[in-house]
N, CA and C atoms as an extended XYZ file, in Angstrom:
525
Properties=species:S:1:pos:R:3:atomname:S:1:resname:S:1:resid:I:1 pbc="F F F"
N       -11.489       13.816       16.287 N   MET     1
C       -11.674       12.973       14.970 CA  MET     1
C       -11.004       11.617       15.236 C   MET     1
N       -11.568       10.570       15.136 N   SER     2
C       -10.973        9.117       15.339 CA  SER     2
C       -10.204        8.665       14.210 C   SER     2
N        -9.268        8.056       14.559 N   ARG     3
C        -8.186        7.311       13.620 CA  ARG     3
C        -8.928        6.117       12.884 C   ARG     3
N        -8.732        5.863       11.945 N   PRO     4
C        -9.218        4.588       11.337 CA  PRO     4
C        -8.585        3.321       11.713 C   PRO     4
N        -8.871        2.499       12.377 N   THR     5
C        -8.015        1.505       12.782 CA  THR     5
C        -8.445       -0.019       12.239 C   THR     5
N        -9.507        0.131       11.630 N   GLU     6
C       -10.094       -1.073       10.756 CA  GLU     6
C        -9.715       -1.081        9.498 C   GLU     6
N        -9.394       -2.455        9.058 N   TRP     7
C        -8.986       -2.655        7.668 CA  TRP     7
C       -10.179       -2.677        6.823 C   TRP     7
N       -10.349       -1.760        6.187 N   VAL     8
C       -11.479       -1.686        5.100 CA  VAL     8
C       -11.130       -1.706        3.355 C   VAL     8
N       -11.045       -3.030        3.110 N   PRO     9
C       -10.544       -2.965        1.582 CA  PRO     9
C       -11.406       -2.137        0.677 C   PRO     9
N       -12.887       -2.136        0.846 N   SER    10
C       -13.629       -1.372        0.099 CA  SER    10
C       -12.937        0.049        0.015 C   SER    10
N       -12.699        0.525        0.944 N   SER    11
C       -12.393        2.041        0.705 CA  SER    11
C       -11.180        2.131       -0.177 C   SER    11
N       -10.128        1.321       -0.380 N   TRP    12
C        -8.995        1.046       -1.314 CA  TRP    12
C        -9.794        0.996       -2.854 C   TRP    12
N       -10.656        0.187       -2.949 N   THR    13
C       -11.436       -0.112       -3.942 CA  THR    13
C       -12.160        1.049       -4.469 C   THR    13
N       -13.107        1.720       -3.527 N   THR    14
C       -13.763        3.030       -3.981 CA  THR    14
C       -12.583        4.243       -4.373 C   THR    14
N       -11.628        4.487       -3.890 N   VAL    15
C       -10.805        5.567       -4.093 CA  VAL    15
C        -9.899        5.115       -5.428 C   VAL    15
N        -9.631        3.866       -5.632 N   PHE    16
C        -8.907        3.424       -7.016 CA  PHE    16
C       -10.082        3.802       -7.969 C   PHE    16
N       -11.173        3.105       -8.084 N   ASP    17
C       -12.261        3.590       -9.087 CA  ASP    17
C       -12.518        5.071       -9.196 C   ASP    17
N       -12.660        5.873       -8.224 N   ASP    18
C       -12.785        7.058       -8.225 CA  ASP    18
C       -11.902        7.856       -8.850 C   ASP    18
N       -10.372        7.640       -8.535 N   LEU    19
C        -9.429        8.202       -9.223 CA  LEU    19
C        -9.277        7.821      -10.766 C   LEU    19
N        -9.637        6.677      -11.300 N   LEU    20
C        -9.797        6.253      -12.643 CA  LEU    20
C       -10.621        7.110      -13.311 C   LEU    20
N       -11.832        7.109      -12.728 N   SER    21
C       -13.002        7.375      -13.425 CA  SER    21
C       -13.312        9.269      -13.502 C   SER    21
N       -13.037        9.746      -12.125 N   ASP    22
C       -13.437       11.159      -11.970 CA  ASP    22
C       -12.178       11.838      -12.575 C   ASP    22
N       -10.981       11.388      -12.109 N   ASP    23
C        -9.922       12.212      -12.062 CA  ASP    23
C        -8.923       11.841      -13.357 C   ASP    23
N        -9.429       10.579      -14.055 N   ASN    24
C        -8.515       10.110      -15.152 CA  ASN    24
C        -7.295       10.190      -15.021 C   ASN    24
N        -6.831        9.254      -13.757 N   GLU    25
C        -5.369        9.239      -13.560 CA  GLU    25
C        -4.757        8.284      -14.427 C   GLU    25
N        -5.237        7.644      -15.047 N   LEU    26
C        -4.812        6.492      -15.834 CA  LEU    26
C        -5.549        6.839      -17.474 C   LEU    26
N        -5.266        7.624      -18.063 N   ASP    27
C        -6.248        8.199      -19.165 CA  ASP    27
C        -5.803        7.619      -20.349 C   ASP    27
N        -5.807        6.294      -20.644 N   TYR    28
C        -5.487        5.472      -21.927 CA  TYR    28
C        -6.361        4.699      -22.238 C   TYR    28
N        -7.598        4.773      -21.733 N   GLU    29
C        -8.716        4.087      -22.029 CA  GLU    29
C        -8.569        2.448      -21.887 C   GLU    29
N        -7.671        2.196      -21.176 N   ASP    30
C        -7.416        0.747      -20.812 CA  ASP    30
C        -8.266        0.228      -19.519 C   ASP    30
N        -8.682       -0.947      -19.351 N   GLU    31
C        -9.447       -1.274      -18.227 CA  GLU    31
C        -8.545       -2.034      -17.013 C   GLU    31
N        -8.783       -1.219      -16.095 N   TRP    32
C        -7.921       -1.705      -14.726 CA  TRP    32
C        -8.778       -2.112      -13.474 C   TRP    32
N        -8.265       -3.239      -13.178 N   ASN    33
C        -9.117       -3.909      -11.826 CA  ASN    33
C        -8.090       -4.098      -10.569 C   ASN    33
N        -8.738       -3.973       -9.522 N   PHE    34
C        -8.136       -3.888       -8.169 CA  PHE    34
C        -8.291       -5.048       -7.284 C   PHE    34
N        -7.474       -5.701       -6.908 N   ASN    35
C        -7.855       -6.981       -5.850 CA  ASN    35
C        -6.872       -6.956       -4.899 C   ASN    35
N        -6.969       -7.868       -4.042 N   PHE    36
C        -6.187       -8.127       -2.682 CA  PHE    36
C        -5.616       -9.362       -2.514 C   PHE    36
N        -4.277       -9.399       -2.234 N   SER    37
C        -3.627      -10.864       -1.721 CA  SER    37
C        -2.893      -10.855       -0.792 C   SER    37
N        -3.453      -11.439        0.373 N   TYR    38
C        -2.979      -11.123        1.739 CA  TYR    38
C        -1.626      -12.296        1.785 C   TYR    38
N        -1.200      -12.937        0.720 N   ILE    39
C         0.269      -13.847        0.814 CA  ILE    39
C         1.153      -13.511        0.041 C   ILE    39
N         1.056      -12.374       -1.059 N   GLN    40
C         1.944      -11.836       -1.995 CA  GLN    40
C         3.245      -11.423       -1.196 C   GLN    40
N         4.270      -11.655       -2.012 N   THR    41
C         5.721      -11.187       -1.368 CA  THR    41
C         6.147      -10.099       -2.377 C   THR    41
N         7.228       -9.650       -2.110 N   GLU    42
C         8.049       -8.899       -2.844 CA  GLU    42
C         8.892       -9.276       -4.217 C   GLU    42
N         9.025      -10.663       -3.941 N   GLU    43
C         9.505      -11.573       -5.001 CA  GLU    43
C         8.880      -11.591       -6.252 C   GLU    43
N         9.378      -11.535       -7.294 N   ILE    44
C         8.854      -11.763       -8.757 CA  ILE    44
C         9.635      -12.703       -9.367 C   ILE    44
N         9.185      -13.806       -9.873 N   THR    45
C         9.647      -14.921      -10.591 CA  THR    45
C        10.075      -14.428      -11.885 C   THR    45
N        11.193      -15.348      -12.627 N   LYS    46
C        11.286      -14.901      -13.909 CA  LYS    46
C        10.054      -15.115      -14.986 C   LYS    46
N         9.141      -16.102      -14.834 N   GLU    47
C         7.994      -16.199      -15.476 CA  GLU    47
C         6.970      -14.857      -15.224 C   GLU    47
N         6.875      -14.607      -14.043 N   GLN    48
C         6.252      -13.379      -13.874 CA  GLN    48
C         6.584      -12.073      -14.319 C   GLN    48
N         7.856      -11.888      -14.327 N   LYS    49
C         8.355      -10.813      -15.176 CA  LYS    49
C         8.063      -10.867      -16.542 C   LYS    49
N         8.250      -12.201      -17.006 N   LYS    50
C         8.096      -12.456      -18.582 CA  LYS    50
C         6.457      -11.965      -18.861 C   LYS    50
N         5.503      -12.226      -17.872 N   ARG    51
C         4.327      -11.705      -17.828 CA  ARG    51
C         3.891      -10.460      -17.838 C   ARG    51
N         4.899       -9.591      -17.427 N   GLY    52
C         4.863       -8.004      -17.274 CA  GLY    52
C         4.356       -7.656      -15.951 C   GLY    52
N         4.610       -8.589      -14.879 N   TRP    53
C         4.436       -8.223      -13.265 CA  TRP    53
C         5.429       -7.296      -12.697 C   TRP    53
N         5.241       -6.175      -12.114 N   LYS    54
C         6.030       -5.218      -11.650 CA  LYS    54
C         5.401       -4.921      -10.106 C   LYS    54
N         6.528       -4.544       -9.387 N   ILE    55
C         6.230       -4.294       -7.753 CA  ILE    55
C         6.677       -2.805       -7.425 C   ILE    55
N         5.552       -2.425       -6.651 N   TYR    56
C         5.678       -1.130       -5.926 CA  TYR    56
C         5.519       -1.136       -4.390 C   TYR    56
N         6.587       -0.998       -3.707 N   SER    57
C         6.393       -0.981       -2.180 CA  SER    57
C         5.848        0.347       -1.584 C   SER    57
N         5.078        0.564       -1.099 N   HIS    58
C         4.693        2.065       -0.430 CA  HIS    58
C         4.779        2.094        1.069 C   HIS    58
N         5.427        3.091        1.832 N   CYS    59
C         5.347        3.135        3.155 CA  CYS    59
C         4.312        4.386        3.519 C   CYS    59
N         3.257        3.851        4.410 N   ALA    60
C         2.160        4.476        4.685 CA  ALA    60
C         1.994        4.917        6.141 C   ALA    60
N         1.126        5.655        6.498 N   ASN    61
C         0.558        5.990        7.772 CA  ASN    61
C        -0.650        5.126        8.154 C   ASN    61
N        -0.533        4.507        9.130 N   GLY    62
C        -1.793        3.555        9.282 CA  GLY    62
C        -2.148        3.401       10.911 C   GLY    62
N        -3.209        2.817       11.255 N   ASN    63
C        -3.424        2.673       12.759 CA  ASN    63
C        -3.910        1.297       12.853 C   ASN    63
N        -3.843        0.842       13.878 N   PHE    64
C        -4.102       -0.457       14.262 CA  PHE    64
C        -4.815       -0.593       15.561 C   PHE    64
N        -5.716       -2.016       15.566 N   GLN    65
C        -6.308       -2.164       16.878 CA  GLN    65
C        -6.072       -3.671       17.044 C   GLN    65
N        -5.635       -4.098       18.159 N   CYS    66
C        -5.616       -5.681       18.494 CA  CYS    66
C        -6.631       -6.160       18.635 C   CYS    66
N        -6.791       -7.494       17.713 N   THR    67
C        -8.083       -8.256       18.147 CA  THR    67
C        -8.634       -8.824       19.469 C   THR    67
N        -7.346       -8.962       20.000 N   SER    68
C        -7.449       -9.581       21.448 CA  SER    68
C        -7.573       -8.581       22.686 C   SER    68
N        -6.802       -7.598       22.704 N   CYS    69
C        -7.007       -6.747       23.731 CA  CYS    69
C        -7.576       -5.329       23.583 C   CYS    69
N        -7.615       -5.106       22.181 N   CYS    70
C        -8.246       -3.802       21.698 CA  CYS    70
C        -7.674       -2.466       21.863 C   CYS    70
N        -6.118       -2.667       22.219 N   LYS    71
C        -5.353       -1.752       22.182 CA  LYS    71
C        -5.030       -1.062       20.970 C   LYS    71
N        -5.122        0.199       20.748 N   THR    72
C        -4.846        0.775       19.424 CA  THR    72
C        -3.598        1.451       19.613 C   THR    72
N        -2.905        1.910       18.353 N   TRP    73
C        -1.558        2.392       18.096 CA  TRP    73
C        -1.457        2.905       16.743 C   TRP    73
N        -0.593        3.868       16.414 N   SER    74
C        -0.344        4.223       15.011 CA  SER    74
C         1.033        4.029       14.664 C   SER    74
N         1.190        3.787       13.228 N   SER    75
C         2.562        3.831       12.772 CA  SER    75
C         2.784        4.470       11.722 C   SER    75
N         4.097        5.103       11.422 N   ALA    76
C         4.269        5.835       10.208 CA  ALA    76
C         5.142        4.808        9.485 C   ALA    76
N         5.114        3.526        9.524 N   ARG    77
C         5.964        2.509        8.904 CA  ARG    77
C         5.161        1.571        8.691 C   ARG    77
N         3.927        1.490        7.969 N   VAL    78
C         3.067        0.625        7.220 CA  VAL    78
C         3.342        0.435        6.255 C   VAL    78
N         3.670       -1.005        5.564 N   VAL    79
C         4.038       -0.948        4.164 CA  VAL    79
C         2.943       -1.767        3.528 C   VAL    79
N         2.495       -1.083        2.214 N   VAL    80
C         1.395       -1.250        1.373 CA  VAL    80
C         2.386       -1.975        0.182 C   VAL    80
N         1.957       -3.361       -0.250 N   LEU    81
C         2.718       -3.765       -1.436 CA  LEU    81
C         1.784       -3.889       -2.526 C   LEU    81
N         2.176       -3.443       -3.799 N   PHE    82
C         1.330       -3.354       -4.936 CA  PHE    82
C         2.110       -4.215       -5.913 C   PHE    82
N         1.435       -5.029       -6.665 N   ARG    83
C         1.847       -5.909       -7.819 CA  ARG    83
C         0.905       -5.580       -9.014 C   ARG    83
N         1.582       -5.293      -10.171 N   TYR    84
C         0.874       -4.616      -10.970 CA  TYR    84
C         1.362       -4.905      -12.472 C   TYR    84
N         0.431       -4.977      -13.412 N   ARG    85
C         0.809       -5.205      -14.967 CA  ARG    85
C        -0.237       -4.703      -15.790 C   ARG    85
N         0.117       -4.554      -16.897 N   LEU    86
C        -0.862       -3.978      -18.186 CA  LEU    86
C        -0.747       -5.119      -19.237 C   LEU    86
N        -1.798       -5.888      -19.691 N   ARG    87
C        -1.471       -6.843      -20.920 CA  ARG    87
C        -2.523       -6.440      -21.764 C   ARG    87
N        -2.136       -5.973      -22.979 N   GLY    88
C        -3.250       -5.584      -23.772 CA  GLY    88
C        -3.769       -4.376      -23.341 C   GLY    88
N        -5.214       -4.400      -23.238 N   ALA    89
C        -5.854       -3.094      -22.754 CA  ALA    89
C        -6.470       -3.505      -21.366 C   ALA    89
N        -5.759       -4.299      -20.671 N   ARG    90
C        -6.302       -4.707      -19.362 CA  ARG    90
C        -5.291       -4.762      -18.507 C   ARG    90
N        -5.227       -3.923      -17.433 N   GLY    91
C        -4.495       -3.603      -16.295 CA  GLY    91
C        -5.052       -4.310      -15.048 C   GLY    91
N        -4.026       -4.701      -14.176 N   SER    92
C        -4.386       -5.594      -12.936 CA  SER    92
C        -3.478       -5.012      -11.931 C   SER    92
N        -3.920       -4.589      -10.767 N   VAL    93
C        -3.233       -4.336       -9.507 CA  VAL    93
C        -3.775       -5.434       -8.450 C   VAL    93
N        -2.469       -5.817       -7.637 N   ILE    94
C        -3.108       -6.621       -6.383 CA  ILE    94
C        -2.145       -6.215       -5.536 C   ILE    94
N        -2.895       -5.888       -4.389 N   MET    95
C        -2.369       -5.100       -3.062 CA  MET    95
C        -2.510       -6.090       -2.051 C   MET    95
N        -1.323       -5.996       -1.030 N   ARG    96
C        -1.120       -6.563        0.239 CA  ARG    96
C        -0.680       -5.459        1.568 C   ARG    96
N        -1.591       -5.396        2.310 N   PRO    97
C        -1.165       -4.524        3.582 CA  PRO    97
C        -0.316       -5.264        4.427 C   PRO    97
N         0.754       -5.047        5.019 N   PHE    98
C         1.239       -5.724        6.037 CA  PHE    98
C         0.870       -5.293        7.313 C   PHE    98
N         0.661       -6.274        8.262 N   GLY    99
C         0.444       -6.047        9.607 CA  GLY    99
C         1.393       -5.841       10.592 C   GLY    99
N         0.998       -5.563       11.960 N   GLN   100
C         1.862       -5.566       12.868 CA  GLN   100
C         1.153       -6.151       14.180 C   GLN   100
N         2.062       -6.667       15.051 N   VAL   101
C         1.736       -7.365       16.373 CA  VAL   101
C         1.406       -6.289       17.475 C   VAL   101
N         0.534       -6.684       18.180 N   CYS   102
C         0.211       -5.784       19.580 CA  CYS   102
C         1.589       -5.993       20.322 C   CYS   102
N         2.064       -4.912       21.008 N   ARG   103
C         2.979       -5.132       21.829 CA  ARG   103
C         2.771       -5.649       23.269 C   ARG   103
N         1.292       -4.993       23.622 N   SER   104
C         0.748       -5.267       24.861 CA  SER   104
C         0.330       -6.763       25.244 C   SER   104
N        -0.095       -7.563       24.309 N   CYS   105
C        -0.363       -8.698       24.586 CA  CYS   105
C         0.517       -9.984       23.952 C   CYS   105
N         0.020      -11.374       24.218 N   THR   106
C         0.956      -12.112       23.514 CA  THR   106
C         0.121      -13.095       22.573 C   THR   106
N        -0.637      -12.591       21.943 N   ASN   107
C        -1.402      -13.303       20.864 CA  ASN   107
C        -0.527      -13.505       19.689 C   ASN   107
N         0.418      -12.831       19.508 N   ASN   108
C         1.384      -12.948       18.044 CA  ASN   108
C         0.721      -12.946       16.713 C   ASN   108
N        -0.341      -12.359       16.675 N   GLN   109
C        -1.312      -12.166       15.405 CA  GLN   109
C        -1.264      -10.835       14.791 C   GLN   109
N        -0.909      -11.078       13.317 N   PHE   110
C        -0.616       -9.606       13.029 CA  PHE   110
C        -2.143       -8.739       12.758 C   PHE   110
N        -2.307       -7.692       13.166 N   SER   111
C        -3.313       -6.857       12.914 CA  SER   111
C        -3.129       -6.093       11.666 C   SER   111
N        -4.277       -6.084       10.908 N   ARG   112
C        -4.128       -5.165        9.557 CA  ARG   112
C        -4.625       -3.912        9.859 C   ARG   112
N        -3.634       -3.027        9.058 N   PRO   113
C        -3.828       -1.590        9.335 CA  PRO   113
C        -5.247       -0.961        8.809 C   PRO   113
N        -5.599        0.355        9.363 N   GLY   114
C        -6.633        1.007        9.106 CA  GLY   114
C        -6.001        2.269        8.390 C   GLY   114
N        -6.515        3.020        7.354 N   PHE   115
C        -5.978        4.006        6.716 CA  PHE   115
C        -7.092        5.108        6.642 C   PHE   115
N        -6.505        6.277        6.950 N   SER   116
C        -7.539        7.569        6.410 CA  SER   116
C        -7.705        7.621        5.050 C   SER   116
N        -8.739        8.332        4.431 N   GLU   117
C        -9.126        8.250        3.036 CA  GLU   117
C        -7.950        9.138        2.328 C   GLU   117
N        -7.277       10.157        3.106 N   GLN   118
C        -6.375       11.055        2.351 CA  GLN   118
C        -4.856       10.006        2.291 C   GLN   118
N        -4.789        9.248        3.218 N   GLU   119
C        -3.613        8.233        3.021 CA  GLU   119
C        -3.859        7.030        2.007 C   GLU   119
N        -5.049        6.618        1.767 N   VAL   120
C        -5.078        5.798        0.687 CA  VAL   120
C        -5.175        6.612       -0.532 C   VAL   120
N        -5.527        7.492       -0.771 N   GLU   121
C        -5.505        8.587       -1.996 CA  GLU   121
C        -3.889        8.773       -2.269 C   GLU   121
N        -3.152        9.157       -1.235 N   ARG   122
C        -1.791        9.559       -1.645 CA  ARG   122
C        -1.233        8.263       -2.055 C   ARG   122
N        -1.279        7.108       -1.412 N   ALA   123
C        -0.890        5.919       -1.881 CA  ALA   123
C        -1.023        5.444       -3.221 C   ALA   123
N        -2.359        5.586       -3.576 N   LEU   124
C        -2.574        5.257       -5.019 CA  LEU   124
C        -2.211        6.134       -5.874 C   LEU   124
N        -2.091        7.349       -5.492 N   LEU   125
C        -1.561        8.132       -6.502 CA  LEU   125
C        -0.087        8.180       -6.929 C   LEU   125
N         0.727        7.650       -5.928 N   ARG   126
C         2.198        7.320       -6.227 CA  ARG   126
C         2.133        6.080       -6.986 C   ARG   126
N         1.127        5.162       -6.633 N   LEU   127
C         0.955        3.770       -7.481 CA  LEU   127
C         0.762        4.153       -8.863 C   LEU   127
N        -0.170        5.194       -9.214 N   PHE   128
C        -0.491        5.463      -10.485 CA  PHE   128
C         0.547        6.097      -11.346 C   PHE   128
N         1.546        6.758      -10.563 N   ALA   129
C         2.696        7.652      -11.168 CA  ALA   129
C         3.549        6.396      -11.615 C   ALA   129
N         3.549        5.600      -10.830 N   LYS   130
C         4.641        4.075      -11.181 CA  LYS   130
C         4.118        3.441      -12.364 C   LYS   130
N         2.655        3.310      -12.464 N   ILE   131
C         2.043        2.575      -13.255 CA  ILE   131
C         2.357        3.539      -14.843 C   ILE   131
N         2.003        4.795      -14.636 N   ARG   132
C         2.204        5.703      -16.069 CA  ARG   132
C         3.938        5.516      -16.405 C   ARG   132
N         4.737        5.438      -15.485 N   LYS   133
C         6.095        5.287      -15.885 CA  LYS   133
C         6.358        4.101      -16.598 C   LYS   133
N         5.880        2.882      -15.870 N   ASN   134
C         6.426        1.573      -16.228 CA  ASN   134
C         5.509        0.954      -17.190 C   ASN   134
N         4.356        1.373      -17.300 N   CYS   135
C         3.568        0.597      -18.233 CA  CYS   135
C         3.114        1.658      -19.507 C   CYS   135
N         3.197        2.890      -19.458 N   TYR   136
C         2.839        3.805      -20.546 CA  TYR   136
C         4.074        4.750      -20.940 C   TYR   136
N         5.249        4.552      -20.314 N   GLY   137
C         6.482        5.316      -20.479 CA  GLY   137
C         6.239        6.665      -20.196 C   GLY   137
N         5.623        7.140      -19.475 N   GLU   138
C         5.766        8.536      -18.990 CA  GLU   138
C         6.790        8.820      -17.995 C   GLU   138
N         7.335        9.968      -17.883 N   ASP   139
C         8.180       10.482      -16.956 CA  ASP   139
C         7.406       10.496      -15.587 C   ASP   139
N         8.310       10.094      -14.553 N   ASP   140
C         7.730        9.928      -12.964 CA  ASP   140
C         8.238       11.301      -12.489 C   ASP   140
N         7.391       12.300      -12.498 N   ASP   141
C         7.735       13.437      -11.827 CA  ASP   141
C         6.592       13.663      -10.500 C   ASP   141
N         6.126       12.569      -10.133 N   SER   142
C         5.211       12.824       -9.085 CA  SER   142
C         5.991       13.278       -7.758 C   SER   142
N         7.219       12.718       -7.543 N   ALA   143
C         7.997       13.017       -6.411 CA  ALA   143
C         8.154       14.457       -6.370 C   ALA   143
N         8.384       15.102       -7.472 N   ALA   144
C         8.784       16.668       -7.511 CA  ALA   144
C         7.300       17.441       -7.494 C   ALA   144
N         6.196       17.150       -7.999 N   SER   145
C         4.768       17.744       -8.380 CA  SER   145
C         4.166       17.575       -7.025 C   SER   145
N         4.277       16.261       -6.596 N   GLY   146
C         3.165       15.984       -5.419 CA  GLY   146
C         3.298       16.668       -4.085 C   GLY   146
N         2.202       16.746       -3.381 N   SER   147
C         2.534       17.058       -2.180 CA  SER   147
C         3.379       16.647       -1.456 C   SER   147
N         3.944       17.017       -0.404 N   PRO   148
C         4.946       16.192        0.355 CA  PRO   148
C         4.235       15.378        1.351 C   PRO   148
N         4.796       14.327        1.733 N   THR   149
C         4.098       13.536        2.638 CA  THR   149
C         4.230       14.002        4.129 C   THR   149
N         3.201       14.464        4.884 N   PRO   150
C         3.157       14.747        6.202 CA  PRO   150
C         4.036       13.751        6.985 C   PRO   150
N         4.703       14.404        8.145 N   GLN   151
C         5.423       13.656        8.981 CA  GLN   151
C         4.711       13.401       10.116 C   GLN   151
N         4.641       12.218       10.544 N   TYR   152
C         3.873       11.835       11.895 CA  TYR   152
C         4.697       11.316       12.806 C   TYR   152
N         4.395       11.772       13.961 N   ARG   153
C         5.190       11.158       15.205 CA  ARG   153
C         4.654        9.987       15.668 C   ARG   153
N         5.833        8.948       15.807 N   THR   154
C         4.980        7.618       16.168 CA  THR   154
C         6.352        7.016       17.177 C   THR   154
N         6.166        6.099       18.048 N   LYS   155
C         7.056        5.529       18.714 CA  LYS   155
C         8.232        4.888       17.898 C   LYS   155
N         9.367        4.683       18.380 N   PRO   156
C        10.315        3.949       17.522 CA  PRO   156
C         9.881        2.606       16.989 C   PRO   156
N        10.384        2.368       15.729 N   HIS   157
C         9.754        0.987       14.995 CA  HIS   157
C        10.388       -0.241       15.480 C   HIS   157
N         9.393       -0.921       16.149 N   GLU   158
C         9.949       -2.312       16.340 CA  GLU   158
C        10.035       -3.310       15.547 C   GLU   158
N        11.034       -3.815       14.976 N   LYS   159
C        11.111       -4.844       14.070 CA  LYS   159
C        10.810       -6.022       14.168 C   LYS   159
N        10.397       -6.474       15.522 N   SER   160
C        10.227       -7.622       16.009 CA  SER   160
C         8.495       -7.947       15.715 C   SER   160
N         7.751       -6.843       15.637 N   LEU   161
C         6.482       -6.786       15.882 CA  LEU   161
C         5.887       -6.260       14.277 C   LEU   161
N         6.761       -6.230       13.342 N   CYS   162
C         6.526       -5.764       12.015 CA  CYS   162
C         6.424       -6.915       11.111 C   CYS   162
N         5.346       -6.961       10.345 N   GLU   163
C         5.337       -8.262        9.481 CA  GLU   163
C         6.365       -8.008        8.411 C   GLU   163
N         6.076       -6.774        7.819 N   ALA   164
C         7.037       -6.525        6.631 CA  ALA   164
C         8.626       -6.584        6.887 C   ALA   164
N         9.058       -6.230        8.096 N   CYS   165
C        10.534       -6.253        8.786 CA  CYS   165
C        10.866       -7.865        8.735 C   CYS   165
N         9.984       -8.804        9.285 N   LEU   166
C        10.226      -10.187        9.099 CA  LEU   166
C        10.194      -10.700        7.938 C   LEU   166
N         9.836      -10.236        6.741 N   GLN   167
C         9.889      -10.519        5.455 CA  GLN   167
C        10.916       -9.774        4.711 C   GLN   167
N        11.458       -8.866        5.264 N   GLY   168
C        12.864       -8.298        4.856 CA  GLY   168
C        12.517       -7.106        3.956 C   GLY   168
N        11.219       -6.347        4.029 N   ILE   169
C        10.726       -5.506        3.012 CA  ILE   169
C        10.348       -4.167        3.483 C   ILE   169
N        10.538       -4.009        5.068 N   CYS   170
C        10.040       -2.881        5.568 CA  CYS   170
C        10.550       -1.580        4.868 C   CYS   170
N         9.828       -0.511        5.441 N   CYS   171
C        10.521        0.733        4.749 CA  CYS   171
C        11.240        1.591        5.988 C   CYS   171
N        11.365        0.902        6.811 N   GLN   172
C        12.094        1.753        8.142 CA  GLN   172
C        13.290        2.274        7.640 C   GLN   172
N        14.049        2.060        6.620 N   ASP   173
C        15.379        2.669        6.593 CA  ASP   173
C        15.146        3.479        5.366 C   ASP   173
N        14.258        3.865        4.709 N   ASP   174
C        14.049        4.709        3.526 CA  ASP   174
C        14.081        6.061        3.835 C   ASP   174
N        14.525        6.741        4.765 N   ASP   175
C        14.505        8.045        5.239 CA  ASP   175
C        15.783        8.647        4.701 C   ASP   175
């Protein structure tokens, strides 16, 4: 089975919508939307906090393919940043995947990661646990009740090639 190396935003939107409607992950009858921003950071201003924005940074397993030389690689240290809030009966989630630079060529462009459907679902379930805790006041027991994250073997993390490391938010030291 091949590893998904292509960034496919629609897979995230589809799994998000499926978890909301089929699995009732946020069963509060609020309307939630899911969008992407490739420039958002982990910083939240005082004004954004007043408007209810919160941040969740997730460390995922992803796969990459260089757009220049077509080399592929996997990483167990792919940062996915979610910004979310609930105002009234409308919830918003904005997501940003952080990229990595190919070690083999010198194009210095960040490739966006591809994710398996299982990895997308795992990240979104963890996000929903954070939303239930921070927006609805539920206990966050997802770490205890959820299935453990599988351990993937990848080469040592190279900070100089990681977009999240360069912005100071990499999950490298989360072990």
